[in-house]
C-alpha positions as CSV (number, residue, x, y, z in Angstrom):
1,X,88.6,151.9,117.2
2,X,88.2,148.9,114.9
3,X,89.7,146.7,117.6
4,X,87.3,148.1,120.1
5,X,84.4,147.3,117.8
6,X,85.7,143.8,117.1
7,X,86.2,143.2,120.9
8,X,82.6,144.2,121.6
9,X,83.6,147.3,123.5
10,X,81.7,149.6,121.1
11,X,78.1,149.0,119.9
12,X,77.7,152.2,117.9
13,X,74.0,152.6,118.1
14,X,73.8,155.0,121.1
15,X,76.0,158.1,121.5
16,X,76.5,160.4,124.4
17,X,77.7,163.9,123.7
18,X,79.2,166.6,125.9
19,X,81.9,169.2,126.0
20,X,84.3,170.9,128.4
21,X,86.3,174.1,128.5
22,X,90.0,173.6,128.7
23,X,92.4,176.4,129.7
24,X,94.8,177.3,126.9
25,X,98.6,177.3,127.6
26,X,98.4,181.1,127.8
27,X,98.1,183.5,130.8
28,X,95.4,186.1,131.2
29,X,98.1,188.7,130.8
30,X,98.7,187.6,127.3
31,X,95.3,188.8,126.2
32,X,95.3,192.2,124.5
33,X,92.3,194.3,123.6
34,X,91.8,196.4,120.5
35,X,89.4,197.3,117.7
36,X,88.0,194.4,115.7
37,X,90.1,195.6,112.7
38,X,93.3,195.6,114.8
39,X,92.6,192.2,116.3
40,X,91.8,190.7,112.8
41,X,95.0,192.1,111.4
42,X,97.1,190.7,114.3
43,X,95.6,187.3,113.9
44,X,96.3,187.3,110.2
45,X,99.9,188.2,111.0
46,X,100.3,185.5,113.6
47,X,98.9,182.9,111.2
48,X,101.1,184.0,108.4
49,X,104.1,183.5,110.7
50,X,102.9,180.1,111.7
51,X,102.4,179.0,108.1
52,X,106.1,179.5,107.5
53,X,106.9,177.1,110.3
54,X,104.4,174.4,109.7
55,X,101.3,173.5,107.7
56,X,98.5,175.2,109.7
57,X,95.1,176.4,108.7
58,X,92.3,178.3,110.5
59,X,89.9,175.8,112.1
60,X,86.6,175.5,110.1
61,X,84.8,176.0,113.4
62,X,86.3,179.5,114.0
63,X,83.8,182.2,114.7
64,X,84.7,185.8,115.3
65,X,82.9,186.0,118.6
66,X,85.7,187.7,120.7
67,X,86.7,190.0,117.9
68,X,88.2,192.6,120.3
69,X,90.4,190.2,122.3
70,X,93.4,188.1,121.4
71,X,96.0,186.1,123.3
72,X,99.5,186.9,122.0
73,X,100.9,183.5,123.0
74,X,97.9,181.4,121.8
75,X,95.8,183.4,119.2
76,X,93.6,180.4,118.3
77,X,92.2,180.3,121.8
78,X,89.2,182.5,122.7
79,X,88.9,184.5,125.9
80,X,85.8,183.2,127.6
81,X,84.4,182.8,131.2
82,X,83.8,179.5,133.0
83,X,81.1,179.7,135.6
84,X,81.6,182.9,137.6
85,X,85.4,183.0,137.1
86,X,87.5,185.3,135.1
87,X,87.7,185.5,131.4
88,X,90.9,183.8,130.0
89,X,92.1,182.0,126.9
90,X,90.3,178.7,126.5
91,X,89.4,175.9,124.1
92,X,86.2,173.9,123.9
93,X,86.7,170.2,123.7
94,X,83.7,168.4,122.2
95,X,83.4,164.6,122.9
96,X,81.2,161.7,122.0
97,X,81.3,158.3,123.8
98,X,79.6,155.0,123.1
99,X,77.0,153.5,125.4
100,X,78.5,150.1,125.6
101,X,81.7,150.8,127.7
102,X,82.1,154.5,127.5
103,X,84.8,154.4,124.8
104,X,85.5,157.8,123.2
105,X,84.5,157.6,119.6
106,X,84.6,161.2,118.3
107,X,86.3,164.4,119.4
108,X,86.8,167.9,118.2
109,X,88.5,170.9,119.7
110,X,87.5,174.4,118.9
111,X,88.0,177.9,120.3
112,X,86.2,178.3,123.6
113,X,83.7,180.7,122.1
114,X,82.1,177.9,119.9
115,X,78.9,176.7,121.6
116,X,78.7,173.0,122.4
117,X,75.4,172.5,120.6
118,X,76.9,173.5,117.3
119,X,79.0,170.3,117.1
120,X,76.5,167.6,117.8
121,X,75.9,166.6,114.2
122,X,79.6,166.6,113.4
123,X,80.3,164.3,116.4
124,X,77.5,161.9,115.2
125,X,79.0,161.8,111.7
126,X,82.5,161.2,113.0
127,X,81.2,158.5,115.4
128,X,79.5,156.7,112.6
129,X,82.6,156.9,110.4
130,X,84.8,155.6,113.1
131,X,82.5,152.8,114.3
132,X,81.0,151.9,110.9
133,X,77.5,152.1,112.4
134,X,74.4,154.2,112.5
135,X,73.5,156.3,115.5
136,X,70.0,155.3,116.5
137,X,69.9,157.4,119.7
138,X,71.7,160.6,120.5
139,X,71.9,161.6,124.2
140,X,73.0,165.0,125.6
141,X,71.8,167.6,128.1
142,X,69.4,170.5,127.4
143,X,72.0,172.8,125.9
144,X,72.0,170.4,122.9
145,X,68.2,170.3,122.6
146,X,67.8,173.0,120.1
147,X,65.3,173.1,117.2
148,X,68.2,172.8,114.8
149,X,69.5,169.6,116.4
150,X,66.1,168.1,116.9
151,X,65.1,168.5,113.3
152,X,68.5,167.3,112.0
153,X,68.3,164.2,114.1
154,X,64.7,163.4,113.1
155,X,65.7,163.8,109.4
156,X,68.6,161.4,109.7
157,X,66.6,158.8,111.6
158,X,68.2,159.3,115.0
159,X,66.1,159.5,118.1
160,X,66.6,162.6,120.2
161,X,67.2,161.9,123.8
162,X,68.7,165.4,124.5
163,X,67.1,167.6,127.1
164,X,64.7,170.3,125.8
165,X,66.4,173.7,125.7
166,X,63.1,175.6,125.1
167,X,61.6,174.0,128.3
168,X,64.4,175.5,130.3
169,X,64.3,178.9,128.6
170,X,60.5,179.3,128.7
171,X,59.8,178.1,132.2
172,X,59.8,181.5,133.9
173,X,58.7,183.5,130.9
174,X,55.6,181.4,130.3
175,X,54.7,180.7,133.9
176,X,51.0,181.4,134.6
177,X,49.9,181.6,131.0
178,X,48.4,179.1,128.5
179,X,51.1,176.8,127.0
180,X,51.4,176.3,123.3
181,X,49.7,173.0,123.7
182,X,46.5,174.8,124.6
183,X,46.3,176.2,121.1
184,X,44.8,174.0,118.4
185,X,46.6,173.9,115.0
186,X,44.7,173.5,111.8
187,X,47.4,172.6,109.2
188,X,44.9,172.6,106.3
189,X,43.8,176.2,106.9
190,X,47.2,177.2,108.3
191,X,45.9,178.7,111.4
192,X,45.8,178.3,115.2
193,X,42.8,178.5,117.5
194,X,43.3,179.9,120.9
195,X,41.5,178.7,124.1
196,X,38.9,181.5,123.5
197,X,38.1,180.1,120.0
198,X,39.8,183.0,118.2
199,X,42.0,182.6,115.2
200,X,45.8,183.2,115.0
201,X,47.0,183.7,111.4
202,X,50.5,183.6,109.9
203,X,52.0,187.1,110.0
204,X,55.7,186.9,109.6
205,X,58.4,184.5,108.4
206,X,61.7,184.4,110.4
207,X,64.3,183.2,107.9
208,X,67.2,182.7,110.3
209,X,65.2,180.5,112.7
210,X,63.0,178.9,109.9
211,X,59.9,179.7,111.8
212,X,56.5,181.3,111.0
213,X,54.9,183.7,113.5
214,X,51.2,183.4,114.1
215,X,49.2,186.2,115.8
216,X,45.7,187.1,116.6
217,X,44.1,190.5,115.9
218,X,45.3,193.1,118.4
219,X,41.9,194.4,119.2
220,X,40.4,191.0,119.7
221,X,43.2,190.0,122.1
222,X,42.9,193.3,124.0
223,X,39.2,192.7,124.7
224,X,39.5,189.0,125.5
225,X,38.3,187.8,128.9
226,X,41.1,185.2,129.0
227,X,43.9,187.8,128.2
228,X,45.4,187.6,131.7
229,X,45.8,183.9,131.4
230,X,47.1,184.0,127.8
231,X,49.7,186.8,127.4
232,X,51.6,189.7,128.9
233,X,52.5,191.2,125.6
234,X,50.9,194.5,124.6
235,X,50.4,193.4,121.0
236,X,48.6,190.1,122.0
237,X,49.6,186.5,122.0
238,X,51.8,185.0,119.3
239,X,53.1,181.6,118.5
240,X,56.0,180.4,116.3
241,X,55.8,177.3,114.2
242,X,58.9,175.7,112.7
243,X,58.8,175.0,108.9
244,X,59.4,171.3,109.9
245,X,57.2,171.3,113.0
246,X,56.1,167.7,112.5
247,X,59.7,166.5,112.8
248,X,60.3,168.8,115.7
249,X,57.3,167.6,117.6
250,X,58.4,163.9,117.2
251,X,61.9,164.7,118.4
252,X,60.5,166.7,121.4
253,X,58.2,163.8,122.4
254,X,61.3,161.5,122.3
255,X,63.2,163.9,124.4
256,X,60.5,164.0,127.1
257,X,60.1,160.2,127.3
258,X,61.1,158.1,130.3
259,X,63.7,156.3,128.1
260,X,65.4,159.7,127.4
261,X,65.4,160.6,131.1
262,X,67.1,157.3,131.9
263,X,69.6,157.8,129.2
264,X,70.5,161.3,130.4
265,X,71.1,160.0,133.9
266,X,73.4,157.3,132.5
267,X,75.1,159.9,130.3
268,X,75.9,162.1,133.4
269,X,77.7,159.2,135.0
270,X,79.6,158.1,131.9
271,X,80.6,161.6,130.9
272,X,81.7,162.7,134.3
273,X,83.9,159.6,134.5
274,X,85.3,160.2,131.0
275,X,86.3,163.8,131.7
276,X,87.6,163.0,135.2
277,X,89.9,160.4,133.8
278,X,91.1,162.9,131.2
279,X,91.8,165.5,133.8
280,X,93.4,163.2,136.3
281,X,95.5,161.1,134.0
282,X,95.9,162.8,130.7
283,X,96.6,166.5,131.4
284,X,93.2,167.6,130.2
285,X,92.9,170.8,132.3
286,X,95.3,172.7,130.1
287,X,96.4,172.4,126.5
288,X,97.2,174.0,123.2
289,X,96.2,173.0,119.6
């Protein structure tokens, strides 16, 4: 990597992230089903046997998602589906490449059940360590554009050029009703004002998502002339505000910029070429940790 940097093949300031599922070197027939307790005991037994043969540890990224399934021939792989296909043992390969020439600068392989968006920050940190540079721009598709990733990038001084996950998720659900942008926030009074001029006050804190829920009075919403344009919920309209909403708003604005759209188009080309080369020339379609 140092040679790539010295040769000008790596700039380091702009990173593209993506991931791909890789079939494990285990057949579907090797997958057994049982209670979570049985599967956990079997995995402990397999790892105890492995530790006698070599120095192995459970990956830090392991999550007990498929706690009722286990492959006898590759217990570290997770049984997951790809597209509309069958569930089979797979790994998730997470990859970062540099903007300059598409050089791979950071990688991590996890069980297939680990979502790609959970590894963005680790890829950025690994990229910075390997290239001795600071990532100024992070580019990825909408699956990476979570509140957690947006806020983390904003706090570390990295521009977010990831697609917006919430824009994809809320498109159908919010179609035909007032968007959040139609509500005016008063940070001093800690309230929102709806298009009808009514007040939404903080009602509940969601610890896991680090958001505060704002709601109007149920009776007021029920009698509002704009209700049909505002909400379909029986309890009235509600909004959620992240505890670091200012940083989140900045990151989302960056994600919706023209520069971000251009970067995502370039990312698609570079990443497809990188994974195609791995599959065609480096046996990427199947593997084992």
